[in-house]
Backbone as CSV, one residue per row, in Angstrom:
resi,resn,N_x,N_y,N_z,CA_x,CA_y,CA_z,C_x,C_y,C_z
1,MET,24.135,61.726,163.766,24.353,62.024,165.225,22.547,62.400,165.391
2,SER,21.796,62.131,164.233,20.631,62.178,164.618,19.874,62.076,163.987
3,SER,18.096,61.815,163.668,17.277,61.144,162.723,16.666,62.445,161.990
4,ASN,16.728,63.363,163.321,16.097,64.351,163.039,17.069,65.642,161.901
5,ARG,15.956,66.026,161.178,16.896,67.184,159.930,16.873,68.711,160.709
6,ASN,18.316,68.915,160.259,19.074,70.345,161.556,19.304,70.643,160.155
7,ILE,18.931,72.450,160.476,19.683,73.125,158.788,20.520,74.407,160.194
8,CYS,21.709,75.140,159.263,22.323,75.703,159.868,21.572,77.236,159.224
9,VAL,21.301,78.294,159.439,21.313,79.378,158.862,22.240,80.473,159.595
10,ILE,22.747,81.192,158.929,23.878,82.173,158.960,22.891,83.369,158.568
11,PRO,23.181,84.611,159.273,22.607,85.327,158.756,23.528,86.857,158.865
12,ALA,23.305,87.373,158.018,24.627,88.017,157.052,24.047,89.476,156.665
13,ARG,23.620,90.849,156.775,23.442,91.356,156.652,24.257,92.070,155.851
14,GLY,24.041,92.923,154.703,25.162,94.067,153.808,25.011,94.863,154.734
15,GLY,24.214,95.162,155.408,23.978,97.175,155.910,24.828,97.050,157.339
16,SER,26.289,96.639,157.457,26.860,97.051,158.684,27.404,98.238,158.414
17,LYS,27.061,99.248,159.702,27.058,100.409,159.731,29.227,101.110,160.667
18,ARG,28.971,99.892,161.613,30.128,100.367,162.416,31.460,99.632,161.505
19,LEU,31.238,98.700,161.069,32.271,98.647,160.481,32.238,97.985,158.416
20,PRO,32.092,98.909,157.609,30.924,98.395,156.364,32.070,97.264,156.504
21,GLY,31.042,95.765,155.847,31.631,94.731,154.991,32.178,93.804,156.293
22,LYS,31.979,93.974,157.116,32.298,93.239,158.300,31.984,91.523,158.088
23,ASN,30.657,91.165,157.106,30.401,89.774,157.401,31.838,88.753,156.428
24,ILE,31.984,89.913,155.074,32.573,89.034,154.536,33.901,89.589,154.288
25,LYS,34.589,90.518,155.283,35.847,91.267,155.583,37.181,90.241,155.073
26,GLU,37.935,90.614,154.630,38.907,89.427,154.600,39.958,88.769,155.457
27,PHE,39.630,88.039,156.275,40.419,87.419,157.888,41.134,86.219,157.784
28,PHE,42.739,86.537,157.519,43.468,84.976,156.613,43.498,84.669,155.838
29,GLY,43.147,85.367,154.820,43.386,84.995,153.529,41.997,85.046,152.692
30,LYS,40.948,84.327,153.761,39.549,84.184,152.811,38.543,85.386,153.772
31,PRO,37.603,85.223,153.211,36.563,85.823,154.113,35.812,85.648,154.890
32,VAL,35.879,86.444,155.899,35.457,86.069,157.698,34.166,84.854,157.401
33,MET,33.310,85.309,156.690,32.348,84.833,157.007,32.439,82.701,156.630
34,ALA,33.073,82.507,155.676,33.341,81.396,155.384,34.114,80.406,156.517
35,TYR,34.738,81.257,157.906,35.121,80.291,158.178,33.765,79.641,159.409
36,ALA,32.722,80.820,159.354,31.571,79.913,159.827,30.854,78.389,159.111
37,ILE,30.862,78.881,157.789,30.660,77.734,156.509,31.129,76.451,157.240
38,LYS,32.480,76.944,156.707,33.485,75.463,157.675,33.229,74.873,158.326
39,CYS,33.117,75.375,159.660,32.738,75.170,160.946,31.430,74.236,161.020
40,ALA,30.383,74.780,160.111,28.985,74.300,160.382,29.210,72.953,159.590
41,GLN,29.808,72.792,158.325,30.092,71.301,157.696,31.162,70.852,158.181
42,GLU,32.087,70.869,159.051,32.936,70.073,159.829,32.739,69.212,160.753
43,SER,30.976,70.086,161.318,30.568,69.129,162.122,29.531,68.049,162.176
44,GLN,29.254,68.006,160.760,28.457,67.137,159.986,27.254,66.891,160.828
45,LEU,27.280,67.615,161.166,25.213,68.017,162.068,24.246,68.768,160.985
46,PHE,24.210,69.057,159.922,23.128,69.678,159.088,23.091,69.452,157.953
47,ASP,21.709,69.038,157.529,21.265,68.668,156.043,21.375,70.221,154.878
48,GLN,20.920,70.708,155.741,20.898,72.280,154.795,22.050,73.089,155.441
49,ILE,23.314,73.820,154.951,23.530,75.233,155.560,23.357,76.874,155.175
50,LEU,22.231,77.346,155.349,22.259,79.044,154.465,22.452,80.058,155.065
51,VAL,22.687,80.676,154.085,23.186,82.320,154.080,22.116,83.118,154.353
52,SER,21.761,83.793,154.810,20.106,84.767,154.806,20.711,86.117,154.954
53,THR,20.690,86.522,153.925,21.307,88.214,153.453,20.161,88.511,152.517
54,ASP,20.876,89.806,152.410,19.799,91.250,151.411,21.328,91.770,149.981
55,SER,22.260,91.175,150.505,23.792,91.694,150.115,22.811,90.381,148.400
56,ARG,23.846,90.849,147.193,23.884,89.532,146.052,25.254,89.407,146.066
57,GLU,26.234,90.168,147.048,28.054,89.699,146.996,28.530,89.009,148.305
58,ILE,27.452,89.048,149.488,27.291,88.171,150.279,27.164,86.995,149.734
59,ALA,26.217,87.142,148.964,25.001,85.915,148.603,25.846,84.750,147.863
60,GLN,26.985,85.744,146.899,27.730,85.117,146.341,29.006,84.469,146.700
61,VAL,29.874,85.501,147.641,30.780,84.294,148.387,30.225,83.456,149.388
62,ALA,29.419,83.534,149.764,28.042,82.247,150.562,28.378,81.194,149.360
63,LYS,28.124,81.596,148.778,27.160,79.807,147.566,29.602,79.419,147.344
64,VAL,30.243,80.127,146.950,31.411,79.829,146.805,31.829,78.929,147.220
65,TYR,31.871,78.991,148.875,32.033,78.453,149.984,31.017,77.276,150.390
66,GLY,30.061,77.358,149.720,29.296,75.995,149.691,28.099,76.260,150.350
67,ALA,27.685,77.334,151.118,26.664,77.058,151.552,25.633,77.894,150.591
68,GLU,23.785,77.954,150.976,22.925,77.651,149.631,22.088,79.161,150.277
69,VAL,21.679,79.737,149.328,21.293,81.242,149.779,19.953,80.959,148.760
70,PRO,18.845,80.331,149.337,17.312,79.921,147.866,16.735,80.989,147.694
71,PHE,16.955,82.045,148.727,16.401,83.731,148.414,16.766,84.916,148.699
72,LEU,16.883,85.888,149.033,17.480,87.016,149.724,16.354,87.777,150.553
73,ARG,16.726,88.228,151.646,15.867,88.817,152.584,14.857,89.590,152.173
74,SER,13.851,90.171,152.750,12.859,91.252,152.216,13.074,92.417,153.400
75,ALA,12.578,93.455,152.118,13.071,95.021,153.405,12.767,94.111,155.068
76,ARG,11.231,94.115,154.969,11.238,93.466,156.777,12.459,93.633,157.542
77,THR,13.331,92.463,156.950,14.185,91.611,158.012,15.317,92.178,157.619
78,SER,15.685,93.452,156.547,17.393,94.227,155.858,17.339,95.023,157.067
79,ASP,16.519,95.812,157.753,16.349,97.145,158.165,17.295,96.899,159.786
80,ASP,17.130,97.510,160.443,18.600,98.091,161.145,16.982,97.047,163.220
81,HIS,16.146,97.029,162.777,15.341,97.063,163.728,15.027,95.305,163.440
82,ALA,15.241,95.179,162.900,14.711,93.286,162.544,15.309,92.625,163.709
83,THR,15.022,91.887,164.095,15.683,90.925,164.926,16.253,90.144,164.721
84,THR,17.396,89.394,165.435,17.253,88.105,164.991,16.201,87.105,164.685
85,MET,15.624,86.621,165.543,14.269,86.080,165.129,13.400,86.155,164.544
86,ASP,13.183,87.329,163.892,12.970,87.748,162.725,13.370,87.518,161.576
87,VAL,14.609,87.195,161.701,15.137,86.831,160.474,14.835,85.521,160.614
88,LEU,15.097,84.829,161.839,15.032,82.910,161.787,13.365,82.886,160.921
89,ALA,12.570,83.158,161.515,11.536,83.208,161.050,11.461,83.243,160.372
90,GLU,12.156,83.976,159.160,11.415,84.435,157.879,11.691,83.034,157.476
91,VAL,13.667,82.584,157.523,13.631,82.093,156.668,12.958,80.885,157.519
92,ALA,12.442,80.326,158.139,11.459,79.228,158.721,10.387,79.235,157.954
93,GLU,8.998,80.003,157.687,8.914,80.000,156.759,8.910,80.268,155.466
94,MET,9.969,80.846,155.197,10.474,80.437,153.241,10.475,79.348,152.966
95,LEU,10.777,78.113,154.088,11.360,76.663,153.688,9.980,76.335,153.871
96,ASP,9.027,76.765,154.918,8.119,76.319,154.770,6.744,75.765,153.327
97,GLU,7.266,77.132,152.529,6.482,77.408,151.100,7.155,76.377,150.894
98,ARG,8.483,76.524,150.695,9.260,75.149,150.011,8.580,73.902,149.964
99,GLY,7.735,73.489,151.156,7.957,72.466,151.527,9.579,71.683,152.096
100,ASP,10.698,72.731,152.808,11.553,72.077,153.533,11.283,72.281,155.195
101,LYS,11.164,70.969,155.669,10.849,70.968,156.338,12.138,71.037,157.468
102,PHE,11.884,70.423,158.952,13.002,70.509,159.665,12.595,70.204,160.955
103,ASP,13.372,69.829,161.847,13.103,69.864,163.063,14.030,70.937,164.312
104,ASN,15.511,71.415,163.595,15.960,71.382,164.868,16.797,72.959,163.939
105,LEU,17.322,73.659,164.341,18.090,75.188,163.915,18.992,75.417,164.902
106,LEU,19.966,75.785,163.949,21.457,77.173,164.985,21.433,77.941,163.551
107,CYS,21.359,79.115,164.763,21.823,80.090,164.354,23.522,80.427,164.167
108,LEU,24.167,80.593,163.291,25.397,80.933,163.522,25.768,82.136,162.978
109,TYR,26.634,82.545,163.373,26.432,84.598,162.953,27.720,83.745,162.086
110,PRO,27.983,84.914,161.050,28.646,85.291,160.848,30.071,85.493,160.459
111,VAL,30.264,86.478,161.634,31.579,86.557,161.879,32.040,85.951,163.557
112,THR,32.620,84.593,163.165,33.253,83.600,164.461,33.744,82.529,164.438
113,PRO,34.818,83.290,163.455,36.685,82.594,163.658,36.910,81.414,164.203
114,LEU,36.530,82.023,166.166,36.969,80.964,166.635,35.943,79.671,167.230
115,VAL,34.750,80.186,166.275,34.137,78.387,167.437,33.726,77.735,166.467
116,GLN,34.660,75.926,166.938,35.181,75.378,166.290,33.682,74.396,166.455
117,PRO,33.980,72.834,165.242,32.557,72.082,165.610,32.703,71.890,166.864
118,ASP,33.238,71.176,167.392,32.876,70.653,168.607,31.744,71.445,169.821
119,SER,32.011,72.379,170.029,30.863,73.678,170.123,29.765,73.191,169.619
120,LEU,29.264,73.519,168.241,27.963,73.094,167.581,27.857,71.303,168.091
121,ILE,28.620,70.483,168.408,28.110,69.275,168.546,27.320,69.441,169.882
122,ARG,28.450,69.922,170.937,27.851,70.058,172.166,27.033,70.450,172.366
123,GLY,26.546,71.864,171.464,25.600,72.585,171.694,24.161,71.446,171.432
124,PHE,24.288,70.975,170.366,23.224,69.924,169.844,22.964,69.202,171.204
125,ARG,23.848,68.352,171.286,23.665,67.928,171.940,22.731,68.103,173.762
126,MET,23.219,69.284,174.459,22.226,69.365,174.385,20.733,70.254,174.701
127,LEU,20.305,70.585,173.561,19.672,70.783,173.055,17.984,69.541,172.568
128,GLN,18.758,68.082,172.493,17.709,67.437,172.698,17.873,66.624,174.014
129,GLY,17.855,67.444,175.204,17.287,67.258,176.490,16.555,68.049,176.667
130,HIS,16.258,69.744,176.118,15.532,70.720,176.461,14.449,70.678,175.121
131,VAL,12.913,70.656,175.246,12.499,70.613,173.907,11.914,72.062,173.994
132,ASP,11.775,73.046,174.848,11.177,74.293,174.347,11.971,75.020,174.671
133,GLY,14.175,75.007,174.726,15.016,75.537,175.372,15.916,76.496,173.941
134,VAL,16.867,77.220,174.538,17.523,77.662,173.258,18.482,77.236,174.084
135,VAL,19.606,77.321,173.811,21.014,76.835,173.601,22.411,77.405,173.354
136,PHE,23.130,77.914,173.743,23.540,79.622,173.778,25.150,79.541,174.009
137,PRO,26.269,79.262,173.659,27.263,80.036,174.656,27.238,81.089,175.133
138,VAL,28.176,81.609,176.859,27.961,82.772,177.235,29.352,82.843,177.980
139,LEU,29.628,84.108,178.479,30.498,84.819,179.325,30.617,84.564,180.059
140,GLU,31.330,85.130,181.337,31.213,85.498,182.421,31.803,86.937,182.769
141,TYR,31.081,88.202,183.399,31.388,89.025,183.055,32.458,88.938,184.513
142,LYS,33.610,89.881,183.971,35.051,89.801,184.513,34.683,90.966,185.723
143,HIS,33.887,91.860,186.057,33.625,92.563,186.776,32.188,92.194,187.644
144,PRO,32.334,91.993,188.717,30.751,92.146,189.288,29.888,93.331,188.829
145,ILE,29.116,93.198,187.923,27.608,93.885,186.977,26.849,95.207,188.939
146,TRP,26.887,93.715,189.325,26.169,94.841,190.166,26.673,96.108,190.243
147,ARG,27.676,96.540,190.595,28.075,97.788,190.567,28.125,97.989,189.239
148,ALA,27.885,98.173,188.532,27.620,99.155,187.837,27.009,99.851,187.586
149,LEU,27.681,101.194,186.833,27.259,102.852,186.491,26.831,102.737,185.751
150,GLN,25.951,104.021,185.502,25.559,104.967,184.328,25.890,106.011,184.553
151,ILE,26.718,107.320,183.841,27.135,108.423,183.209,25.858,109.011,183.074
152,GLU,25.599,110.169,183.874,24.276,110.964,183.636,24.562,112.224,184.012
153,SER,24.731,113.371,182.593,24.839,115.002,182.951,26.716,114.978,183.584
154,GLY,28.001,114.327,183.305,28.685,114.062,183.760,28.993,113.607,185.458
155,LYS,27.373,112.902,185.734,27.550,112.169,187.298,27.434,111.331,187.222
156,GLY,28.034,110.306,187.899,27.844,108.730,187.579,26.761,108.543,188.853
157,ARG,26.171,107.178,188.405,24.451,107.171,189.308,24.639,105.334,189.237
158,HIS,24.797,104.284,190.641,24.727,102.933,190.623,23.282,102.162,190.116
159,ILE,23.360,101.692,189.133,22.161,100.927,188.276,21.428,100.123,190.156
160,TRP,22.587,99.642,190.672,22.219,98.684,191.516,22.117,99.496,192.742
161,GLY,21.873,100.108,193.359,22.293,100.949,194.524,22.315,100.243,195.630
162,ASP,21.788,99.010,195.337,21.461,98.404,196.886,22.494,97.439,196.821
163,LYS,23.130,97.067,195.891,24.015,96.034,196.015,25.236,96.704,195.614
164,VAL,25.427,97.247,196.109,26.444,97.627,195.700,27.735,97.748,196.774
165,ASN,27.386,97.306,197.791,28.382,97.093,199.256,28.455,94.996,198.837
166,ASP,27.449,94.655,198.690,27.378,93.556,198.241,29.178,92.875,197.948
167,ARG,29.144,91.881,198.194,30.885,91.012,198.431,30.661,90.225,197.213
168,THR,31.598,90.507,196.273,31.379,89.302,194.913,31.430,88.216,195.700
169,GLN,31.741,87.035,196.685,30.690,85.792,196.801,30.237,85.616,197.262
170,ASP,29.461,86.809,197.473,27.989,86.616,198.117,27.329,86.962,196.569
171,SER,26.975,87.503,195.769,26.162,87.713,194.889,26.913,87.081,193.342
172,GLY,27.799,86.234,193.279,27.978,84.923,192.311,27.881,85.879,191.185
173,PRO,28.665,84.704,190.613,29.042,85.453,188.877,27.396,85.806,187.505
174,ALA,28.197,86.958,187.271,27.147,86.995,186.586,27.718,86.810,184.509
175,TYR,26.594,86.120,183.680,27.152,85.576,182.459,26.315,86.660,181.421
176,HIS,27.188,87.269,180.556,26.288,87.818,178.886,26.294,86.524,178.111
177,ASP,25.439,86.712,177.404,25.759,85.880,175.517,27.134,86.723,174.875
178,ALA,27.867,85.321,174.502,28.717,85.801,173.459,28.148,86.371,171.854
179,GLY,27.011,85.617,172.109,27.303,86.337,169.914,27.079,85.497,169.598
180,GLN,27.452,83.988,169.705,28.154,83.630,168.546,27.011,82.134,167.543
181,TRP,26.123,81.482,168.317,25.383,80.929,168.158,24.068,80.182,168.860
182,TYR,22.871,80.302,168.297,21.875,79.741,169.435,21.606,78.176,168.342
183,TRP,20.549,77.269,169.357,20.742,75.849,168.715,18.631,76.138,169.443
184,MET,17.963,75.961,168.327,16.649,76.158,168.839,15.738,74.612,167.486
185,ARG,14.905,74.606,168.190,14.018,74.070,167.682,12.283,74.721,166.822
186,ARG,12.274,73.591,166.110,11.140,74.616,164.953,10.394,75.102,165.455
187,ASN,10.049,74.156,166.545,8.665,74.987,167.148,8.625,75.909,167.814
188,SER,9.706,76.879,168.585,10.060,77.748,168.885,10.376,78.773,167.926
189,ILE,10.176,78.916,166.839,10.537,80.129,166.071,9.903,80.680,165.676
190,GLY,9.445,82.112,165.647,8.475,82.441,165.635,8.483,84.403,165.392
191,GLN,7.842,84.825,164.337,7.748,86.249,164.183,7.167,86.456,165.528
192,GLY,8.002,87.769,166.341,7.814,88.419,167.505,7.713,87.855,168.375
193,LEU,8.482,86.724,168.365,9.466,85.777,169.688,10.184,86.534,169.307
194,SER,11.057,86.318,171.122,12.649,86.360,171.490,13.102,85.518,171.943
195,PHE,14.373,84.881,171.976,15.122,84.067,172.890,14.530,84.661,174.580
196,SER,14.192,85.259,174.738,14.136,85.263,175.990,13.260,84.396,176.685
197,ALA,11.696,84.339,175.791,10.618,84.135,176.006,10.932,82.601,176.330
198,LEU,12.083,82.032,176.083,12.358,80.759,175.511,12.830,79.726,177.284
199,ASN,13.514,78.420,176.575,13.655,77.995,178.440,15.366,78.242,178.357
200,LEU,16.420,79.006,179.203,17.780,79.633,178.169,18.483,78.633,179.394
201,VAL,19.306,78.102,177.719,20.331,76.897,178.421,21.677,77.321,178.054
202,PRO,22.148,77.897,178.784,23.851,78.779,178.900,24.294,77.466,179.005
203,ILE,25.794,77.865,177.808,26.799,76.924,178.040,28.286,77.770,178.311
204,PRO,28.910,77.960,179.359,30.199,78.710,180.349,31.095,78.662,178.589
205,THR,31.703,79.705,178.333,32.643,79.534,176.999,34.077,80.267,177.657
206,LEU,35.215,80.203,177.291,36.786,81.111,177.094,36.455,82.572,176.316
207,GLU,36.411,83.445,177.164,36.857,84.331,176.276,38.343,84.255,175.544
208,ALA,38.894,83.403,175.425,39.243,83.803,174.241,39.162,82.931,172.967
209,LEU,38.224,81.852,173.394,37.523,81.780,172.441,36.064,82.392,171.810
210,ALA,35.283,83.298,172.106,34.715,84.296,171.568,35.083,86.350,171.715
211,GLN,34.425,86.691,170.239,34.546,88.176,170.049,33.913,88.726,169.691
212,ASP,33.402,89.786,170.462,32.077,90.496,169.824,32.908,91.575,168.791
213,VAL,32.463,91.931,167.522,32.884,92.436,166.748,31.969,93.439,166.138
214,ASP,32.573,94.802,166.684,31.473,96.325,165.885,33.259,97.327,165.548
215,THR,33.701,97.412,166.006,34.533,98.481,165.930,36.467,97.938,164.965
216,PRO,37.443,98.596,164.909,38.568,97.963,164.005,38.887,97.679,165.229
217,GLU,38.778,98.056,166.293,39.641,97.734,167.500,38.718,96.162,167.761
218,ASP,37.811,96.233,167.969,37.593,94.155,168.238,38.027,93.250,166.875
219,TRP,37.710,93.980,165.920,38.369,93.059,164.669,39.965,92.514,165.107
220,GLU,40.972,93.036,165.316,41.989,93.692,165.405,41.964,92.858,166.880
221,MET,41.237,92.826,167.858,41.227,91.517,168.718,41.324,90.329,168.382
222,LEU,39.646,90.388,167.632,39.984,88.608,166.974,40.379,88.251,165.887
223,LYS,41.579,88.869,165.914,42.814,88.294,164.917,43.446,88.007,166.040
224,ILE,44.295,88.658,167.291,45.249,88.198,167.849,45.041,86.861,168.411
225,LYS,43.388,86.673,169.332,42.673,85.511,168.981,42.220,84.157,168.544
226,PHE,42.625,84.864,167.402,43.001,83.890,165.632,44.141,83.423,166.005
227,GLN,45.185,83.815,165.927,46.571,83.415,165.886,46.860,82.289,167.540
228,HIS,46.584,82.998,168.138,46.697,82.656,169.271,45.995,80.847,169.558
229,MET,44.737,80.897,168.384,44.199,79.648,168.746,44.478,78.997,167.807
230,LEU,45.579,79.212,167.000,46.134,78.230,166.350,47.076,77.937,166.807
231,SER,47.904,78.709,167.458,49.533,78.381,167.863,49.308,76.543,169.060
232,ASP,47.965,77.454,169.600,48.003,76.234,170.715,47.225,74.572,170.110
233,LYS,47.162,74.722,169.053,46.539,73.223,167.745,48.484,72.220,167.747
Protein backbone atom coordinates (compact mmCIF):
# COMPACT_ATOMS: atom_id res chain seq x y z
CA MET A 1 0.00 0.00 0.00
CA SER A 2 2.97 2.32 0.58
CA SER A 3 6.65 2.51 -0.31
CA ASN A 4 7.28 3.98 3.15
CA ARG A 5 8.47 1.80 6.00
CA ASN A 6 5.78 1.40 8.64
CA ILE A 7 6.11 -0.10 12.09
CA CYS A 8 3.51 -1.00 14.70
CA VAL A 9 4.37 -0.58 18.38
CA ILE A 10 2.17 -2.23 21.01
CA PRO A 11 2.96 -0.73 24.45
CA ALA A 12 2.29 -3.40 27.09
CA ARG A 13 3.67 -2.58 30.51
CA GLY A 14 3.56 -5.37 33.07
CA GLY A 15 2.50 -3.29 36.06
CA SER A 16 -1.25 -2.81 35.62
CA LYS A 17 -2.59 -2.11 39.12
CA ARG A 18 -6.34 -1.72 38.62
CA LEU A 19 -6.66 -4.94 36.59
CA PRO A 20 -3.52 -7.03 37.23
CA GLY A 21 -2.19 -8.90 34.21
CA LYS A 22 -4.60 -7.04 31.94
CA ASN A 23 -2.44 -7.03 28.81
CA ILE A 24 -2.17 -10.82 28.60
CA LYS A 25 -5.38 -11.76 30.42
CA GLU A 26 -7.18 -14.64 28.69
CA PHE A 27 -9.88 -13.44 26.35
CA PHE A 28 -11.96 -16.04 24.51
CA GLY A 29 -9.20 -18.61 24.59
CA LYS A 30 -6.05 -16.56 24.09
CA PRO A 31 -4.18 -13.61 25.61
CA VAL A 32 -6.02 -10.41 24.79
CA MET A 33 -2.86 -8.84 23.34
CA ALA A 34 -2.86 -11.55 20.66
CA TYR A 35 -5.84 -9.85 19.01
CA ALA A 36 -3.91 -6.59 18.60
CA ILE A 37 -0.96 -8.45 17.07
CA LYS A 38 -3.24 -10.35 14.69
CA CYS A 39 -5.05 -7.15 13.66
CA ALA A 40 -1.74 -5.49 12.78
CA GLN A 41 -0.64 -8.58 10.85
CA GLU A 42 -3.87 -8.80 8.86
CA SER A 43 -3.74 -5.14 7.87
CA GLN A 44 -0.58 -5.95 5.86
CA LEU A 45 0.70 -2.42 6.54
CA PHE A 46 3.76 -3.13 8.65
CA ASP A 47 7.38 -4.03 8.09
CA GLN A 48 7.74 -4.68 11.83
CA ILE A 49 5.31 -5.33 14.68
CA LEU A 50 6.99 -4.70 18.03
CA VAL A 51 5.86 -4.96 21.62
CA SER A 52 7.34 -2.52 24.13
CA THR A 53 7.28 -4.06 27.60
CA ASP A 54 9.20 -4.35 30.84
CA SER A 55 7.85 -7.86 31.44
CA ARG A 56 9.59 -11.02 30.25
CA GLU A 57 6.27 -12.88 30.50
CA ILE A 58 4.56 -10.40 28.18
CA ALA A 59 7.58 -10.50 25.86
CA GLN A 60 7.29 -14.28 25.58
CA VAL A 61 3.57 -14.08 24.77
CA ALA A 62 4.28 -11.43 22.14
CA LYS A 63 6.83 -13.64 20.41
CA VAL A 64 4.52 -16.67 20.43
CA TYR A 65 1.93 -14.67 18.49
CA GLY A 66 4.39 -13.27 15.95
CA ALA A 67 5.52 -9.89 17.32
CA GLU A 68 9.11 -8.82 17.94
CA VAL A 69 10.55 -7.74 21.28
CA PRO A 70 14.06 -6.56 20.37
CA PHE A 71 14.62 -4.99 23.81
CA LEU A 72 12.89 -4.49 27.15
CA ARG A 73 11.83 -1.07 28.37
CA SER A 74 14.12 0.99 30.54
CA ALA A 75 13.20 1.85 34.13
CA ARG A 76 12.46 5.41 32.95
CA THR A 77 9.59 4.28 30.70
CA SER A 78 8.30 1.54 33.00
CA ASP A 79 6.88 3.62 35.83
CA ASP A 80 3.42 5.14 36.29
CA HIS A 81 4.55 8.58 35.12
CA ALA A 82 5.88 7.65 31.69
CA THR A 83 3.62 8.79 28.87
CA THR A 84 2.82 6.86 25.72
CA MET A 85 4.93 9.33 23.77
CA ASP A 86 7.88 8.67 26.10
CA VAL A 87 7.56 4.96 25.33
CA LEU A 88 7.37 5.55 21.58
CA ALA A 89 10.33 7.92 21.69
CA GLU A 90 12.40 5.27 23.44
CA VAL A 91 11.47 2.67 20.81
CA ALA A 92 12.36 5.11 18.02
CA GLU A 93 15.72 5.93 19.61
CA MET A 94 16.59 2.26 20.14
CA LEU A 95 15.67 1.42 16.55
CA ASP A 96 17.76 4.35 15.30
CA GLU A 97 20.76 2.98 17.21
CA ARG A 98 20.26 -0.39 15.51
CA GLY A 99 19.99 1.23 12.08
CA ASP A 100 16.29 0.31 11.76
CA LYS A 101 14.83 3.43 10.17
CA PHE A 102 11.09 3.91 9.64
CA ASP A 103 8.78 6.55 8.21
CA ASN A 104 5.48 6.01 10.01
CA LEU A 105 4.46 4.46 13.32
CA LEU A 106 1.20 3.07 14.60
CA CYS A 107 0.84 2.87 18.36
CA LEU A 108 -1.75 0.14 18.99
CA TYR A 109 -2.82 -0.51 22.57
CA PRO A 110 -2.81 -4.18 23.63
CA VAL A 111 -6.37 -4.48 24.99
CA THR A 112 -8.15 -3.64 21.74
CA PRO A 113 -9.84 -6.81 20.39
CA LEU A 114 -12.62 -4.66 18.91
CA VAL A 115 -10.23 -2.95 16.47
CA GLN A 116 -10.33 -4.34 12.94
CA PRO A 117 -7.68 -4.14 10.18
CA ASP A 118 -9.81 -1.85 8.00
CA SER A 119 -9.76 0.72 10.80
CA LEU A 120 -5.95 0.78 10.77
CA ILE A 121 -5.93 1.03 6.98
CA ARG A 122 -8.33 3.97 7.04
CA GLY A 123 -6.18 5.71 9.63
CA PHE A 124 -3.05 5.24 7.54
CA ARG A 125 -4.73 6.75 4.50
CA MET A 126 -5.70 9.75 6.61
CA LEU A 127 -2.12 10.10 7.84
CA GLN A 128 -0.84 10.32 4.28
CA GLY A 129 -2.65 13.63 3.90
CA HIS A 130 -1.40 15.18 7.16
CA VAL A 131 2.36 15.59 7.35
CA ASP A 132 2.60 16.65 11.00
CA GLY A 133 -0.56 15.07 12.35
CA VAL A 134 -1.59 12.28 14.67
CA VAL A 135 -4.58 10.28 13.46
CA PHE A 136 -6.71 8.51 16.07
CA PRO A 137 -10.28 7.28 16.71
CA VAL A 138 -12.63 9.25 18.96
CA LEU A 139 -15.99 8.68 20.62
CA GLU A 140 -18.75 11.24 21.04
CA TYR A 141 -19.73 12.10 24.59
CA LYS A 142 -23.23 10.77 25.25
CA HIS A 143 -24.14 13.75 27.43
CA PRO A 144 -23.18 17.39 26.80
CA ILE A 145 -19.75 17.82 28.39
CA TRP A 146 -20.49 21.49 29.03
CA ARG A 147 -22.87 20.45 31.84
CA ALA A 148 -20.19 18.49 33.70
CA LEU A 149 -20.05 18.71 37.50
CA GLN A 150 -17.31 18.39 40.06
CA ILE A 151 -18.10 17.27 43.61
CA GLU A 152 -16.22 19.09 46.34
CA SER A 153 -16.95 18.49 50.04
CA GLY A 154 -20.25 16.86 49.11
CA LYS A 155 -21.40 19.79 46.98
CA GLY A 156 -21.71 19.93 43.20
CA ARG A 157 -20.15 22.66 41.10
CA HIS A 158 -20.53 23.15 37.36
CA ILE A 159 -17.15 23.25 35.65
CA TRP A 160 -18.46 25.52 32.90
CA GLY A 161 -21.08 27.55 34.73
CA ASP A 162 -21.53 29.98 31.84
CA LYS A 163 -22.65 27.15 29.56
CA VAL A 164 -25.12 25.33 31.82
CA ASN A 165 -28.15 26.81 30.08
CA ASP A 166 -26.84 26.45 26.53
CA ARG A 167 -28.98 24.29 24.30
CA THR A 168 -27.35 21.03 23.20
CA GLN A 169 -27.96 21.82 19.53
CA ASP A 170 -26.13 25.14 19.94
CA SER A 171 -23.02 23.69 21.59
CA GLY A 172 -22.46 20.89 19.11
CA PRO A 173 -21.01 17.46 19.89
CA ALA A 174 -17.83 16.90 21.90
CA TYR A 175 -15.49 13.92 21.57
CA HIS A 176 -12.91 12.02 23.58
CA ASP A 177 -10.02 9.78 22.65
CA ALA A 178 -11.18 6.17 22.15
CA GLY A 179 -7.87 4.91 23.57
CA GLN A 180 -7.16 2.42 20.78
CA TRP A 181 -4.46 3.55 18.34
CA TYR A 182 -2.48 6.51 16.99
CA TRP A 183 -0.85 6.90 13.58
CA MET A 184 2.04 9.38 13.30
CA ARG A 185 5.21 10.08 11.34
CA ARG A 186 8.71 9.46 12.66
CA ASN A 187 9.50 13.17 12.88
CA SER A 188 6.49 13.68 15.19
CA ILE A 189 7.96 11.44 17.89
CA GLY A 190 10.27 12.72 20.62
CA GLN A 191 10.94 12.80 24.35
CA GLY A 192 8.97 15.49 26.14
CA LEU A 193 6.47 15.88 23.30
CA SER A 194 2.76 15.15 23.54
CA PHE A 195 0.05 14.23 21.10
CA SER A 196 -1.69 17.53 21.83
CA ALA A 197 1.27 19.41 20.35
CA LEU A 198 0.57 17.82 16.96
CA ASN A 199 -2.11 18.45 14.39
CA LEU A 200 -5.00 16.31 15.71
CA VAL A 201 -6.86 14.30 13.06
CA PRO A 202 -9.75 12.52 14.84
CA ILE A 203 -11.82 9.76 13.24
CA PRO A 204 -15.23 9.27 14.92
CA THR A 205 -15.93 5.62 15.71
CA LEU A 206 -18.89 3.71 17.12
CA GLU A 207 -19.42 3.10 20.83
CA ALA A 208 -19.89 -0.60 20.05
CA LEU A 209 -16.36 -0.78 18.61
CA ALA A 210 -14.43 0.70 21.52
CA GLN A 211 -14.10 -0.01 25.24
CA ASP A 212 -11.62 1.42 27.70
CA VAL A 213 -10.65 -1.27 30.22
CA ASP A 214 -9.57 -0.29 33.73
CA THR A 215 -11.87 -2.34 35.97
CA PRO A 216 -13.44 -5.83 36.05
CA GLU A 217 -16.72 -4.23 34.99
CA ASP A 218 -15.02 -2.72 31.93
CA TRP A 219 -13.61 -6.16 31.09
CA GLU A 220 -17.07 -7.73 31.19
CA MET A 221 -18.42 -4.98 28.92
CA LEU A 222 -15.56 -5.63 26.49
CA LYS A 223 -16.59 -9.29 26.33
CA ILE A 224 -20.21 -8.34 25.62
CA LYS A 225 -19.19 -5.97 22.81
CA PHE A 226 -16.81 -8.54 21.32
CA GLN A 227 -19.49 -11.24 21.27
CA HIS A 228 -21.91 -8.81 19.65
CA MET A 229 -19.32 -7.88 17.01
CA LEU A 230 -18.73 -11.54 16.19
CA SER A 231 -22.47 -12.19 15.85
CA ASP A 232 -22.75 -9.35 13.34
CA LYS A 233 -20.11 -10.81 11.01
